[in-house]
N, C-alpha and C positions, 0 to 999 in steps of 0.2 A: 504494500500500500504506500509506504514512504517513497518508494521508487517512482510510482505513478504520480504522486504529488510533485516530486522534484522534477520529473519529466514534463509535467504540465506547466510548471512554473518556467522552466527553460524554454518551452515552446510558446509561452505567452498565452496559454489556454486558461480561461477563467473557470474555476470550479465553483459552482453555486451550491449553497446549502439547500437541503430539503427542509422538512419540518425540524425545528431545533428549539431547544430550551435556553438559548443564550439571551442574556440581557445584562443590565447594570448589576454591579455587586450589591446595590441597595435593594434589589428585588426581594430577597428573602428577609431583609430587615424590616420591610414594610408590613409584613404579616397579612397580606391580602391575597388569599389563595385563588387559583383559577377555578377550581371546582368546589363542590359542597359548600354552598353559601357564599361563594366568591364571585369573581367577575363573570363567569359563564352563566351562573344562575341569575345574576343581576341583569345582564343584557337579554337573556332569554325572556325574563319577566317584563322588561321595560323598553326594549328597543324595537321599533316597528320594522317589520321585514322590508317595507317599502322605502325606508329612509335611505338617502343617497349621500355618499361621502366622497370627497376628492382626496388626492394624494396629500398626506401629511395632516389631514383634518382629524382632530380628536373626536372619537366616537363616544367613549364613556370613560370616566375616571372614578377611582375609589381612593380616597385620601388616606395618607399614613398618619397624619397628625392633625390636631384641631386648629392650629393657627397658621399653617403654611399651605401653599398651593401644590405641594408635592404629593405624589401618589403614583399608583399604577394606572396607566391609561392604555386604551386600545386605539390604534390608528393604522390606516393603510399607508404603505410605502411602495415606491417604485412603480406607480401606476401610469406615469406620464399623463396623457390626456384622458385616460379612462376614469370611470367612477366605479364604486362598489355599493351594494345595497346592504341594509341591515341583515338580510338573510345570508349574504356572503360572509359578513363579519361573524355571525353566530356559528356558521359552519366551520370557519377557520379556527375560532377559539375552541370549539368542540374537538377539532383535530389535535390541538395543543394538549388538551386534557387527556385525550386518548393516548397520546405519545408519552404521557407521564410527566409533563411539565407541571411544576408546582406553583410557580409565581409568574414567570415571564417566558417569552419565546416568540417565534415567528413561524407562520404557516403560509405556504404558497396558496394563491387563490385557485379555486376550481380544482381540476384534476391535475394541475401542473405539479411537478416535483422540483421546480426551480423558483426560489424566492426572487430571483432576478426578473421574473416575468410579472411581478406584483405580489405583495404579501400583506397579511394582517399581522401586526406586531402588538404584543402586550409588553410594556416596559415601564420602568421607573422614570418619571420625569419631574423636574422641579417647577414647571409652569403649567400645571394641570388646569382644567376648566372649572375647578371647584376648590373651595377653601377647606371644607370638611364634609365628611359623609360620602355619599355616592351620587353620581350625576350622569345622565345622558347629556352629552355636550351639544 
């Protein structure tokens, strides 16, 4: 495997990640889980399937503290001119939970296995759309 990665780097080939549980080191410190009362349940209960989001637009946030705008937020990335629906977001966050991600991660949109084609990300950010609690942005 290491040989393939080195060879790809030498040839200038970009290796894109599939579903992954990567995120800020602050993800686990925030104590806002993806499943079981966490982000997935919150968006399933509160996000309209027909809502439309652009690249980088915050979809939903769950705060870590009562006095700051920091928290775990869901947002699409690498969309270019495309948009995603609430239904797309829910499906991607479900895939993160099924992968075993506990707090943060990214999932490719649709049936793609390449986050470079567009992804939904759950990550810790310092400028969330909320000061405390949970919010559909």
